[in-house]
DRENKOLFI-165999 format. One record per residue (C-alpha): residue number from 0; residue in one letter; z, y, x. Coordinates in nm, 4 decimals. Example, Ala and Ser with C-alpha at 12.3 -4.5 7.8 and 13.67 -1.06 7.14 Angstrom:
<rolos>
<i 0 aa a z 0.7800 y -0.4500 x 1.2300>
<i 1 aa s z 0.7140 y -0.1060 x 1.3670>
</rolos>
This chain:
<rolos>
<i 0 aa x z 1.4950 y -3.8518 x 2.8219>
<i 1 aa x z 1.1653 y -4.0436 x 2.8067>
<i 2 aa x z 1.1119 y -4.3561 x 2.5673>
<i 3 aa x z 0.7709 y -4.5120 x 2.4327>
<i 4 aa x z 0.7314 y -4.4871 x 2.0383>
<i 5 aa x z 0.5340 y -4.5579 x 1.7735>
<i 6 aa x z 0.1856 y -4.3651 x 1.7519>
<i 7 aa x z 0.1216 y -4.3828 x 1.3722>
<i 8 aa x z 0.0285 y -3.9684 x 1.3685>
<i 9 aa x z -0.0924 y -3.7293 x 1.1657>
<i 10 aa x z -0.2832 y -3.4422 x 1.2863>
<i 11 aa x z -0.2270 y -3.0665 x 1.2106>
<i 12 aa x z -0.5260 y -2.9026 x 1.1840>
<i 13 aa x z -0.4859 y -2.4762 x 1.1604>
<i 14 aa x z -0.8333 y -2.3456 x 1.1754>
<i 15 aa x z -0.8696 y -1.9646 x 1.1672>
<i 16 aa x z -1.2191 y -1.9995 x 1.0580>
<i 17 aa x z -1.3020 y -1.7156 x 1.3422>
<i 18 aa x z -1.5186 y -1.6941 x 1.6323>
<i 19 aa x z -1.5016 y -1.9805 x 1.9625>
<i 20 aa x z -1.1487 y -2.0637 x 2.0744>
<i 21 aa x z -1.1723 y -2.2864 x 2.4239>
<i 22 aa x z -1.2698 y -2.6335 x 2.5258>
<i 23 aa x z -1.2290 y -2.9359 x 2.3590>
<i 24 aa x z -0.9133 y -3.0799 x 2.5815>
<i 25 aa x z -0.6103 y -3.3049 x 2.5246>
<i 26 aa x z -0.3146 y -3.1926 x 2.7134>
<i 27 aa x z -0.0683 y -3.4509 x 2.7962>
<i 28 aa x z 0.3176 y -3.4581 x 2.8295>
<i 29 aa x z 0.4325 y -3.2062 x 3.0609>
<i 30 aa x z 0.4554 y -3.3151 x 3.4141>
<i 31 aa x z 0.6697 y -3.6197 x 3.5309>
<i 32 aa x z 0.9575 y -3.5826 x 3.7586>
<i 33 aa x z 1.1783 y -3.8082 x 3.9464>
<i 34 aa x z 1.5835 y -3.7752 x 3.9173>
<i 35 aa x z 1.5685 y -3.5611 x 4.2778>
<i 36 aa x z 1.2854 y -3.3020 x 4.1746>
<i 37 aa x z 1.4988 y -3.1880 x 3.8842>
<i 38 aa x z 1.6163 y -2.8767 x 3.8309>
<i 39 aa x z 1.9997 y -2.7904 x 3.9487>
<i 40 aa x z 2.2403 y -2.5066 x 3.8501>
<i 41 aa x z 2.1739 y -2.1707 x 4.0288>
<i 42 aa x z 2.5098 y -2.0804 x 4.1207>
<i 43 aa x z 2.6815 y -2.4335 x 4.1606>
<i 44 aa x z 2.3924 y -2.4855 x 4.4642>
<i 45 aa x z 2.3293 y -2.1199 x 4.5345>
<i 46 aa x z 1.9750 y -2.1722 x 4.4450>
<i 47 aa x z 1.7802 y -1.8323 x 4.3071>
<i 48 aa x z 1.4593 y -1.9586 x 4.2077>
<i 49 aa x z 1.3659 y -2.3099 x 4.0058>
<i 50 aa x z 1.6691 y -2.3390 x 3.8683>
<i 51 aa x z 1.9268 y -2.3510 x 3.5331>
<i 52 aa x z 2.1049 y -2.0481 x 3.4966>
<i 53 aa x z 2.2701 y -2.1216 x 3.1679>
<i 54 aa x z 2.3285 y -2.3356 x 2.8376>
<i 55 aa x z 2.4830 y -2.1399 x 2.5576>
<i 56 aa x z 2.6100 y -2.2690 x 2.1954>
<i 57 aa x z 2.5370 y -2.0080 x 1.8770>
<i 58 aa x z 2.8664 y -2.0127 x 1.7195>
<i 59 aa x z 2.8056 y -1.9368 x 1.3324>
<i 60 aa x z 3.1487 y -1.8373 x 1.2307>
<i 61 aa x z 3.2084 y -1.5609 x 1.5009>
<i 62 aa x z 2.7901 y -1.5036 x 1.5293>
<i 63 aa x z 2.8143 y -1.4887 x 1.9112>
<i 64 aa x z 2.6724 y -1.6963 x 2.1892>
<i 65 aa x z 2.8758 y -1.8879 x 2.3491>
<i 66 aa x z 2.8407 y -1.9705 x 2.7301>
<i 67 aa x z 2.8821 y -2.3295 x 2.8631>
<i 68 aa x z 3.1422 y -2.3992 x 3.1774>
<i 69 aa x z 2.8905 y -2.5208 x 3.4591>
<i 70 aa x z 3.1065 y -2.7984 x 3.6105>
<i 71 aa x z 2.9925 y -2.9862 x 3.9247>
<i 72 aa x z 2.9547 y -3.3223 x 3.9103>
<i 73 aa x z 3.2052 y -3.4870 x 4.1608>
<i 74 aa x z 2.9922 y -3.8503 x 4.1657>
<i 75 aa x z 2.5978 y -3.6907 x 4.2168>
<i 76 aa x z 2.3521 y -3.9308 x 4.3514>
<i 77 aa x z 2.0507 y -3.6887 x 4.4817>
<i 78 aa x z 1.9012 y -4.0262 x 4.5616>
<i 79 aa x z 1.8386 y -4.3963 x 4.4353>
<i 80 aa x z 2.1028 y -4.4844 x 4.2473>
<i 81 aa x z 2.1439 y -4.8859 x 4.2795>
<i 82 aa x z 2.3848 y -5.1687 x 4.0309>
<i 83 aa x z 2.7128 y -5.1194 x 4.3125>
<i 84 aa x z 2.6793 y -4.7218 x 4.2094>
<i 85 aa x z 2.7246 y -4.7694 x 3.8794>
<i 86 aa x z 2.9795 y -5.0620 x 3.8469>
<i 87 aa x z 3.1435 y -4.8114 x 4.0662>
<i 88 aa x z 3.1378 y -4.5076 x 3.8696>
<i 89 aa x z 3.1892 y -4.6848 x 3.5510>
<i 90 aa x z 3.4218 y -4.4884 x 3.3149>
<i 91 aa x z 3.4801 y -4.7691 x 3.0791>
<i 92 aa x z 3.6383 y -4.4875 x 2.8444>
<i 93 aa x z 3.5596 y -4.4536 x 2.5142>
<i 94 aa x z 3.3149 y -4.1903 x 2.3741>
<i 95 aa x z 3.6060 y -3.8870 x 2.3925>
<i 96 aa x z 3.5996 y -3.8925 x 2.7432>
<i 97 aa x z 3.5971 y -3.5630 x 2.9348>
<i 98 aa x z 3.4925 y -3.7138 x 3.2829>
<i 99 aa x z 3.2144 y -3.5701 x 3.4190>
<i 100 aa x z 2.9397 y -3.7897 x 3.5919>
<i 101 aa x z 3.1035 y -4.1231 x 3.5157>
<i 102 aa x z 2.9085 y -4.4272 x 3.3344>
<i 103 aa x z 2.5561 y -4.3814 x 3.3834>
<i 104 aa x z 2.5454 y -4.0161 x 3.4295>
<i 105 aa x z 2.4899 y -4.0221 x 3.8570>
<i 106 aa x z 2.1456 y -3.8360 x 3.8342>
<i 107 aa x z 2.3000 y -3.4976 x 3.6752>
<i 108 aa x z 2.4183 y -3.2524 x 3.9346>
<i 109 aa x z 2.5894 y -3.0724 x 3.6228>
<i 110 aa x z 2.8384 y -3.0921 x 3.3657>
<i 111 aa x z 2.7860 y -2.8346 x 3.0998>
<i 112 aa x z 3.0853 y -2.8212 x 2.8595>
<i 113 aa x z 3.1364 y -2.5835 x 2.5444>
<i 114 aa x z 3.4641 y -2.6363 x 2.3957>
<i 115 aa x z 3.4711 y -2.6847 x 1.9718>
<i 116 aa x z 3.0534 y -2.7931 x 1.9690>
<i 117 aa x z 3.0925 y -3.1597 x 1.9191>
<i 118 aa x z 3.0250 y -3.2960 x 1.5748>
<i 119 aa x z 3.3685 y -3.4007 x 1.5173>
<i 120 aa x z 3.4541 y -2.9695 x 1.6489>
<i 121 aa x z 3.5961 y -3.1642 x 1.9888>
<i 122 aa x z 3.4784 y -3.0112 x 2.3095>
<i 123 aa x z 3.0869 y -3.0983 x 2.4114>
<i 124 aa x z 2.9527 y -3.2077 x 2.7586>
<i 125 aa x z 2.6102 y -3.1742 x 2.8073>
<i 126 aa x z 2.3946 y -3.3053 x 3.0540>
<i 127 aa x z 2.0622 y -3.1933 x 3.1924>
<i 128 aa x z 1.6603 y -3.2702 x 3.2477>
<i 129 aa x z 1.4370 y -2.9520 x 3.3734>
<i 130 aa x z 1.1605 y -2.9910 x 3.5984>
<i 131 aa x z 0.8324 y -2.7696 x 3.6335>
<i 132 aa x z 0.5750 y -2.8482 x 3.8950>
<i 133 aa x z 0.2415 y -2.6090 x 3.8782>
<i 134 aa x z 0.1165 y -2.6814 x 3.5480>
<i 135 aa x z 0.4117 y -2.7200 x 3.3102>
<i 136 aa x z 0.7732 y -2.6817 x 3.2468>
<i 137 aa x z 1.0431 y -2.9172 x 3.0713>
<i 138 aa x z 1.3325 y -2.7575 x 2.9312>
<i 139 aa x z 1.5793 y -3.0222 x 2.7904>
<i 140 aa x z 1.9108 y -3.1547 x 2.7899>
<i 141 aa x z 2.1394 y -3.4167 x 2.5714>
<i 142 aa x z 2.5080 y -3.5015 x 2.4765>
<i 143 aa x z 2.7215 y -3.7444 x 2.7198>
<i 144 aa x z 3.0150 y -3.7647 x 2.4535>
<i 145 aa x z 3.1378 y -3.7243 x 2.1354>
<i 146 aa x z 3.0804 y -3.9216 x 1.8128>
<i 147 aa x z 2.8117 y -4.1856 x 1.8350>
<i 148 aa x z 2.4904 y -4.1263 x 1.7152>
<i 149 aa x z 2.3621 y -4.4633 x 1.7732>
<i 150 aa x z 2.3911 y -4.8202 x 1.9529>
<i 151 aa x z 2.0575 y -4.9168 x 2.1214>
<i 152 aa x z 2.0416 y -5.2844 x 2.0363>
<i 153 aa x z 1.8389 y -5.3689 x 2.3411>
<i 154 aa x z 2.1700 y -5.2330 x 2.5905>
<i 155 aa x z 2.4303 y -5.2072 x 2.3527>
<i 156 aa x z 2.5127 y -4.8546 x 2.5442>
<i 157 aa x z 2.5553 y -4.5447 x 2.2741>
<i 158 aa x z 2.3706 y -4.2391 x 2.2545>
<i 159 aa x z 2.5252 y -3.9548 x 2.1493>
<i 160 aa x z 2.3825 y -3.5945 x 1.9711>
<i 161 aa x z 2.4855 y -3.2651 x 1.9231>
<i 162 aa x z 2.5853 y -3.1301 x 1.5695>
<i 163 aa x z 2.2935 y -3.1522 x 1.3258>
<i 164 aa x z 2.0886 y -2.8201 x 1.3275>
<i 165 aa x z 2.3296 y -2.6320 x 1.5605>
<i 166 aa x z 2.1217 y -2.3312 x 1.7633>
<i 167 aa x z 2.1349 y -2.4038 x 2.1288>
<i 168 aa x z 1.9833 y -2.1397 x 2.4090>
<i 169 aa x z 1.8567 y -2.2187 x 2.7672>
<i 170 aa x z 1.7921 y -1.9956 x 3.0034>
<i 171 aa x z 1.6496 y -2.0836 x 3.3512>
<i 172 aa x z 1.5258 y -1.8781 x 3.6361>
<i 173 aa x z 1.1401 y -1.9231 x 3.7765>
<i 174 aa x z 0.9365 y -1.6884 x 3.9212>
<i 175 aa x z 0.6090 y -1.8876 x 3.8487>
<i 176 aa x z 0.6729 y -1.9805 x 3.4467>
<i 177 aa x z 0.8726 y -1.6376 x 3.4445>
<i 178 aa x z 0.4995 y -1.4228 x 3.4793>
<i 179 aa x z 0.3035 y -1.7209 x 3.2942>
<i 180 aa x z 0.4328 y -1.9130 x 2.9839>
<i 181 aa x z 0.2030 y -2.0089 x 2.7295>
<i 182 aa x z 0.1860 y -2.2804 x 2.5251>
<i 183 aa x z 0.5390 y -2.4085 x 2.3991>
<i 184 aa x z 0.5747 y -2.7578 x 2.2228>
<i 185 aa x z 0.9020 y -2.8509 x 2.0949>
<i 186 aa x z 1.0903 y -3.0866 x 1.8473>
<i 187 aa x z 1.3316 y -2.8689 x 1.7225>
<i 188 aa x z 1.3152 y -2.5895 x 1.4390>
<i 189 aa x z 1.3100 y -2.2044 x 1.4434>
<i 190 aa x z 1.2260 y -2.1890 x 1.8354>
<i 191 aa x z 1.1705 y -1.8858 x 2.0718>
<i 192 aa x z 1.0777 y -1.8031 x 2.3790>
<i 193 aa x z 1.1614 y -1.4714 x 2.6110>
<i 194 aa x z 1.0549 y -1.4019 x 2.9495>
<i 195 aa x z 1.2522 y -1.1310 x 3.1454>
<i 196 aa x z 1.3802 y -0.9912 x 3.4854>
<i 197 aa x z 1.7599 y -1.0240 x 3.5797>
<i 198 aa x z 1.9330 y -0.7324 x 3.7530>
<i 199 aa x z 1.8340 y -0.9523 x 4.0947>
<i 200 aa x z 1.4617 y -0.8775 x 3.9855>
<i 201 aa x z 1.4278 y -1.3230 x 3.9241>
<i 202 aa x z 1.1921 y -1.3829 x 3.6419>
<i 203 aa x z 1.3671 y -1.5724 x 3.3897>
<i 204 aa x z 1.2502 y -1.7671 x 3.0832>
<i 205 aa x z 1.4876 y -1.8355 x 2.8200>
<i 206 aa x z 1.4296 y -2.0776 x 2.5084>
<i 207 aa x z 1.6579 y -2.1747 x 2.2072>
<i 208 aa x z 1.6081 y -2.3672 x 1.9050>
<i 209 aa x z 1.8109 y -2.5625 x 1.6619>
<i 210 aa x z 1.8562 y -2.9337 x 1.7240>
<i 211 aa x z 1.7106 y -3.1939 x 1.4778>
<i 212 aa x z 1.7368 y -3.5852 x 1.4863>
<i 213 aa x z 1.4342 y -3.7703 x 1.6403>
<i 214 aa x z 1.3104 y -4.1121 x 1.5816>
<i 215 aa x z 1.1271 y -4.3494 x 1.7655>
<i 216 aa x z 1.0518 y -4.6809 x 1.8617>
<i 217 aa x z 1.1737 y -4.8817 x 2.2166>
<i 218 aa x z 0.9739 y -5.1839 x 2.2679>
<i 219 aa x z 1.1340 y -5.3475 x 2.5319>
<i 220 aa x z 0.9282 y -5.7190 x 2.4549>
<i 221 aa x z 0.5778 y -5.7966 x 2.3841>
<i 222 aa x z 0.6511 y -5.8737 x 2.0149>
<i 223 aa x z 0.7921 y -5.5583 x 1.9161>
<i 224 aa x z 0.5714 y -5.2470 x 1.7666>
<i 225 aa x z 0.4078 y -5.0230 x 2.0175>
<i 226 aa x z 0.2152 y -4.7070 x 1.9025>
<i 227 aa x z -0.1346 y -4.8610 x 1.9543>
<i 228 aa x z 0.0007 y -5.1419 x 1.7006>
<i 229 aa x z 0.0761 y -4.8481 x 1.4366>
<i 230 aa x z -0.2673 y -4.6863 x 1.5057>
<i 231 aa x z -0.4121 y -4.9897 x 1.4363>
<i 232 aa x z -0.1977 y -5.1177 x 1.0755>
<i 233 aa x z -0.0108 y -4.9846 x 0.8330>
<i 234 aa x z 0.2933 y -4.8156 x 0.9436>
<i 235 aa x z 0.5955 y -4.9296 x 0.8111>
<i 236 aa x z 0.7829 y -4.9455 x 1.1174>
<i 237 aa x z 1.1950 y -4.8682 x 1.1085>
<i 238 aa x z 1.3054 y -4.6987 x 1.3990>
<i 239 aa x z 1.5109 y -4.8288 x 1.6618>
<i 240 aa x z 1.5877 y -4.5247 x 1.8877>
<i 241 aa x z 1.7454 y -4.2069 x 1.7629>
<i 242 aa x z 1.7919 y -3.8778 x 1.9519>
<i 243 aa x z 1.8965 y -3.5035 x 1.8782>
<i 244 aa x z 1.7969 y -3.3858 x 2.2137>
<i 245 aa x z 1.7501 y -2.9732 x 2.2916>
<i 246 aa x z 1.3257 y -3.0145 x 2.4138>
<i 247 aa x z 1.0566 y -2.7361 x 2.4640>
<i 248 aa x z 0.7236 y -2.7867 x 2.7253>
<i 249 aa x z 0.5695 y -2.4989 x 2.8657>
<i 250 aa x z 0.2483 y -2.4664 x 2.9334>
<i 251 aa x z 0.0852 y -2.2282 x 3.1436>
<i 252 aa x z -0.1674 y -2.0059 x 3.0585>
<i 253 aa x z -0.4491 y -2.2120 x 3.2862>
<i 254 aa x z -0.7326 y -2.4864 x 3.2579>
<i 255 aa x z -0.8038 y -2.4775 x 2.8958>
<i 256 aa x z -0.5721 y -2.1608 x 2.7811>
<i 257 aa x z -0.6934 y -1.9103 x 3.0652>
<i 258 aa x z -0.8732 y -1.6558 x 2.8093>
<i 259 aa x z -0.4814 y -1.6175 x 2.6967>
<i 260 aa x z -0.3475 y -1.4721 x 3.0398>
<i 261 aa x z -0.2073 y -1.1926 x 3.0022>
<i 262 aa x z -0.0747 y -1.2633 x 2.6168>
<i 263 aa x z 0.2923 y -1.2962 x 2.5746>
<i 264 aa x z 0.4796 y -1.6220 x 2.6381>
<i 265 aa x z 0.4480 y -1.8551 x 2.3554>
<i 266 aa x z 0.1042 y -1.7526 x 2.2426>
<i 267 aa x z 0.0661 y -2.0546 x 2.0527>
<i 268 aa x z 0.4176 y -2.2382 x 1.9351>
<i 269 aa x z 0.4460 y -2.5913 x 1.7701>
<i 270 aa x z 0.7407 y -2.7893 x 1.7017>
<i 271 aa x z 0.7331 y -3.1055 x 1.5010>
<i 272 aa x z 0.9723 y -3.4333 x 1.4437>
<i 273 aa x z 0.7067 y -3.7061 x 1.5595>
<i 274 aa x z 0.9675 y -3.8820 x 1.7669>
<i 275 aa x z 0.6777 y -4.1153 x 1.9468>
<i 276 aa x z 0.3792 y -3.8542 x 2.0967>
<i 277 aa x z 0.2344 y -3.4989 x 2.0396>
<i 278 aa x z -0.1063 y -3.3905 x 2.1498>
<i 279 aa x z -0.2632 y -3.0518 x 2.1332>
<i 280 aa x z -0.6271 y -3.0390 x 2.1030>
<i 281 aa x z -0.8649 y -2.7658 x 2.1016>
<i 282 aa x z -1.2118 y -2.7744 x 1.9633>
<i 283 aa x z -1.4395 y -2.5060 x 2.0650>
<i 284 aa x z -1.7340 y -2.6069 x 1.8354>
<i 285 aa x z -1.5025 y -2.6223 x 1.5137>
<i 286 aa x z -1.2695 y -2.3201 x 1.6293>
<i 287 aa x z -0.9826 y -2.5612 x 1.5520>
<i 288 aa x z -0.6056 y -2.5889 x 1.7162>
<i 289 aa x z -0.5241 y -2.9275 x 1.6403>
<i 290 aa x z -0.1961 y -3.1457 x 1.6907>
<i 291 aa x z -0.1489 y -3.4744 x 1.6494>
<i 292 aa x z 0.2191 y -3.6218 x 1.6770>
<i 293 aa x z 0.3576 y -3.9654 x 1.5226>
<i 294 aa x z 0.6669 y -4.1722 x 1.4575>
<i 295 aa x z 0.7676 y -4.4886 x 1.2886>
<i 296 aa x z 0.7781 y -4.4959 x 0.8905>
<i 297 aa x z 1.1489 y -4.5169 x 0.8339>
<i 298 aa x z 1.4600 y -4.3804 x 1.0118>
<i 299 aa x z 1.7231 y -4.6172 x 1.2033>
<i 300 aa x z 1.9151 y -4.6662 x 0.8183>
<i 301 aa x z 1.5459 y -4.7704 x 0.6533>
<i 302 aa x z 1.5311 y -4.4320 x 0.4889>
<i 303 aa x z 1.1637 y -4.2920 x 0.4872>
<i 304 aa x z 1.1222 y -4.0709 x 0.7093>
<i 305 aa x z 0.9793 y -3.6891 x 0.6114>
<i 306 aa x z 0.8057 y -3.5577 x 0.8563>
<i 307 aa x z 0.7538 y -3.1637 x 0.9291>
<i 308 aa x z 0.5679 y -2.9249 x 1.0909>
<i 309 aa x z 0.6344 y -2.5639 x 1.2006>
<i 310 aa x z 0.3874 y -2.3208 x 1.4019>
<i 311 aa x z 0.3802 y -1.9942 x 1.5086>
<i 312 aa x z 0.0693 y -1.7817 x 1.6701>
<i 313 aa x z 0.0925 y -1.4485 x 1.8406>
<i 314 aa x z -0.0759 y -1.1598 x 1.6932>
<i 315 aa x z -0.2099 y -1.0993 x 2.0125>
<i 316 aa x z -0.3672 y -1.4431 x 2.0795>
<i 317 aa x z -0.5244 y -1.4025 x 1.7659>
<i 318 aa x z -0.6786 y -1.0590 x 1.8083>
<i 319 aa x z -0.7400 y -1.1880 x 2.1919>
<i 320 aa x z -0.9009 y -1.5716 x 2.1170>
<i 321 aa x z -1.0142 y -1.5029 x 1.7594>
<i 322 aa x z -1.1534 y -1.1424 x 1.7478>
<i 323 aa x z -0.9569 y -1.0860 x 1.4515>
<i 324 aa x z -0.6535 y -0.9149 x 1.2880>
<i 325 aa x z -0.3388 y -1.1450 x 1.2418>
<i 326 aa x z -0.2160 y -0.9221 x 0.9294>
<i 327 aa x z -0.5129 y -1.1347 x 0.7031>
<i 328 aa x z -0.3830 y -1.4329 x 0.8277>
<i 329 aa x z -0.1445 y -1.4924 x 0.5324>
<i 330 aa x z -0.1999 y -1.7944 x 0.3281>
<i 331 aa x z -0.2988 y -2.1629 x 0.4548>
<i 332 aa x z -0.4571 y -2.4395 x 0.2170>
<i 333 aa x z -0.2880 y -2.8006 x 0.3363>
<i 334 aa x z -0.3945 y -3.0944 x 0.2586>
<i 335 aa x z -0.2393 y -3.4810 x 0.3918>
<i 336 aa x z -0.5077 y -3.7597 x 0.4107>
<i 337 aa x z -0.3771 y -4.0818 x 0.4517>
<i 338 aa x z -0.5632 y -4.4016 x 0.6109>
<i 339 aa x z -0.6534 y -4.5530 x 0.2827>
<i 340 aa x z -0.7880 y -4.2673 x 0.1401>
<i 341 aa x z -0.4732 y -4.1294 x -0.0470>
<i 342 aa x z -0.3851 y -3.7680 x -0.0603>
<i 343 aa x z -0.0716 y -3.5951 x -0.1211>
<i 344 aa x z 0.0420 y -3.2221 x -0.1091>
<i 345 aa x z 0.2639 y -3.0932 x 0.1392>
<i 346 aa x z 0.4470 y -2.8233 x 0.0973>
<i 347 aa x z 0.3715 y -2.4998 x 0.3042>
<i 348 aa x z 0.4609 y -2.1475 x 0.3300>
<i 349 aa x z 0.2078 y -1.8896 x 0.5584>
<i 350 aa x z 0.2939 y -1.5739 x 0.6392>
<i 351 aa x z 0.3057 y -1.3091 x 0.9010>
<i 352 aa x z 0.5848 y -1.1055 x 1.0006>
<i 353 aa x z 0.4771 y -0.7474 x 1.1457>
<i 354 aa x z 0.8251 y -0.7002 x 1.3300>
<i 355 aa x z 0.7543 y -1.0094 x 1.5794>
<i 356 aa x z 0.3652 y -0.9890 x 1.5418>
<i 357 aa x z 0.3371 y -1.3352 x 1.4467>
<i 358 aa x z 0.2037 y -1.5630 x 1.1928>
<i 359 aa x z 0.4679 y -1.8644 x 1.0852>
<i 360 aa x z 0.3370 y -2.1709 x 0.9426>
<i 361 aa x z 0.5608 y -2.4530 x 0.7974>
<i 362 aa x z 0.4479 y -2.7429 x 0.6475>
<i 363 aa x z 0.6911 y -3.0814 x 0.5091>
<i 364 aa x z 0.7142 y -3.2954 x 0.2362>
<i 365 aa x z 0.4987 y -3.5610 x 0.4019>
<i 366 aa x z 0.5539 y -3.8947 x 0.5630>
<i 367 aa x z 0.4695 y -4.0778 x 0.9004>
<i 368 aa x z 0.1650 y -4.3573 x 0.7166>
<i 369 aa x z -0.1268 y -4.2586 x 0.9441>
<i 370 aa x z -0.1864 y -3.9026 x 0.7410>
<i 371 aa x z -0.3941 y -3.6346 x 0.8830>
<i 372 aa x z -0.2251 y -3.3105 x 0.8070>
<i 373 aa x z -0.5301 y -3.0540 x 0.8007>
<i 374 aa x z -0.4137 y -2.6636 x 0.7825>
<i 375 aa x z -0.6628 y -2.3725 x 0.7595>
<i 376 aa x z -0.5326 y -2.0042 x 0.8024>
<i 377 aa x z -0.7481 y -1.8269 x 0.5038>
<i 378 aa x z -0.8223 y -1.4547 x 0.6307>
<i 379 aa x z -0.7535 y -1.2529 x 0.3343>
<i 380 aa x z -1.0553 y -1.0209 x 0.2366>
<i 381 aa x z -0.9084 y -0.6650 x 0.2525>
<i 382 aa x z -0.9888 y -0.5173 x -0.1350>
<i 383 aa x z -1.1556 y -0.1043 x -0.0747>
<i 384 aa x z -0.9166 y 0.1517 x -0.1392>
<i 385 aa x z -0.9286 y 0.2561 x -0.4922>
<i 386 aa x z -1.0674 y 0.6288 x -0.5903>
<i 387 aa x z -0.8017 y 0.9216 x -0.6466>
<i 388 aa x z -0.7842 y 0.9669 x -1.0408>
<i 389 aa x z -0.9714 y 1.3240 x -1.0312>
<i 390 aa x z -0.8074 y 1.5996 x -1.1385>
<i 391 aa x z -0.8277 y 1.7919 x -1.4504>
<i 392 aa x z -0.9530 y 2.0834 x -1.2824>
<i 393 aa x z -1.2858 y 1.8755 x -1.1355>
<i 394 aa x z -1.2873 y 1.7003 x -1.5018>
<i 395 aa x z -1.6076 y 1.8080 x -1.6554>
<i 396 aa x z -1.5703 y 2.0348 x -1.9463>
<i 397 aa x z -1.6138 y 1.8712 x -2.3123>
<i 398 aa x z -1.9608 y 1.8782 x -2.4551>
<i 399 aa x z -1.9501 y 1.8932 x -2.8837>
<i 400 aa x z -2.2266 y 1.6524 x -2.8583>
<i 401 aa x z -2.1400 y 1.3039 x -3.0182>
<i 402 aa x z -1.8768 y 1.1252 x -2.7907>
<i 403 aa x z -2.0872 y 0.7589 x -2.8336>
<i 404 aa x z -2.1979 y 0.6870 x -2.4783>
<i 405 aa x z -2.4800 y 0.4611 x -2.4526>
<i 406 aa x z -2.4483 y 0.3353 x -2.1387>
<i 407 aa x z -2.0898 y 0.2251 x -2.1717>
<i 408 aa x z -1.9875 y -0.0951 x -2.0862>
<i 409 aa x z -1.8218 y -0.3066 x -2.3669>
<i 410 aa x z -1.6451 y -0.6867 x -2.2861>
<i 411 aa x z -1.6028 y -0.9033 x -2.6045>
<i 412 aa x z -1.4571 y -1.2538 x -2.5996>
<i 413 aa x z -1.6915 y -1.5786 x -2.6664>
<i 414 aa x z -1.4819 y -1.9068 x -2.7501>
<i 415 aa x z -1.6020 y -2.2792 x -2.7884>
<i 416 aa x z -1.3088 y -2.4969 x -2.8681>
<i 417 aa x z -1.0652 y -2.4552 x -2.6268>
<i 418 aa x z -1.2462 y -2.2767 x -2.3714>
<i 419 aa x z -1.2764 y -1.8542 x -2.3844>
<i 420 aa x z -1.5227 y -1.6644 x -2.1803>
<i 421 aa x z -1.5401 y -1.3185 x -2.1482>
<i 422 aa x z -1.8631 y -1.1391 x -2.1837>
<i 423 aa x z -1.9434 y -0.7634 x -2.0838>
<i 424 aa x z -2.2525 y -0.5399 x -2.0634>
<i 425 aa x z -2.4019 y -0.2391 x -2.2937>
<i 426 aa x z -2.4838 y -0.4666 x -2.5889>
<i 427 aa x z -2.2745 y -0.7788 x -2.4518>
<i 428 aa x z -2.3829 y -1.1356 x -2.6524>
<i 429 aa x z -2.2012 y -1.4653 x -2.6809>
<i 430 aa x z -2.4198 y -1.7318 x -2.4818>
<i 431 aa x z -2.5503 y -2.0191 x -2.6617>
<i 432 aa x z -2.2682 y -2.2716 x -2.8236>
<i 433 aa x z -2.0176 y -1.9686 x -2.7894>
<i 434 aa x z -1.8990 y -1.8378 x -3.1317>
<i 435 aa x z -1.7497 y -1.4499 x -3.1047>
<i 436 aa x z -1.3685 y -1.4298 x -3.1351>
<i 437 aa x z -1.2381 y -1.2198 x -3.4143>
</rolos>
């Protein structure tokens, strides 16, 4: 689930042009955990907290959620795994194997089976990595069978992935994060995060999203490029690692997020396809939320990677942290600036959605070559309501005097070459160099 990648990065800057935000802070990745600290399946291990309740797949044909069957891994090793263990439980079967736990899956307590969900229409088997201490919660899973997504050059082993853009949902039981799920980061599109209590009065955290291909770089010897190398030179690196995981990190409303405590879950939700790293900064002085992400310039086939970023900010957060009305945040100015000074316009959209009380931002069409993506939310000035037209009864009676109004404002058009300028006033005249347009 973890890998080193190229840090040729861009920064997404969301500036609300509003009063103070938070202390400048760099948020690290989720708290690391060894396999013995990964959360297990609730039902299989009779757990009531810090456990996985379900993984579900959304069937586009029936428009229904299908719950995976949670099968206990018969060869699960909670402790360290030796080479002898790996050899003993090596499956030696092909990618369409329906065996649970064999091969290199000894650390996973449960296999999750979904019939018909794999890329080739067959059964999809998943393995999960979920953990959380006191600061961040990691929710993730990957495919362990099906058509091969990529064969890693270093190991010669096969990597698998669920269907591109397929929609998945994971639910975990956690009293701590259920009551304090805060800022979220992901590498999926259309992500959601909700919290609720079940019939057992235990808190649940439920996350969903559409899985995307994420490209990275894996450096296994000193001659290979690293993230630091990507920052120092022009990024022309080709990916040697691709995954298609379900992955969301959730930080609590504490430390630099303390001011948002009491806000709904996922007050700020940032997603992107940077396969190397993602960093979230809060800048109090300049009132900026900045997200830096990075990835190789080319995918594993040598095709240029098109970057995308999605940001979702809840209206409650905008009101509480920025003291502003979110419905005015409906315009974004997007500019991509590269390290050599060249600029590129990113395709973008920004809108306020009343039904969910969120400001949604989408930016895409840029590439990973040391760009800096600046995104500013522009509050729209609310125009005063137009005065109602006077009724006939309230209009003054006509007079017999001349109808000419000496105070009337007239507008004329003046022209100079191809330039046309309109001039208004009681007695308008064209400025020097302009002629009256007839």
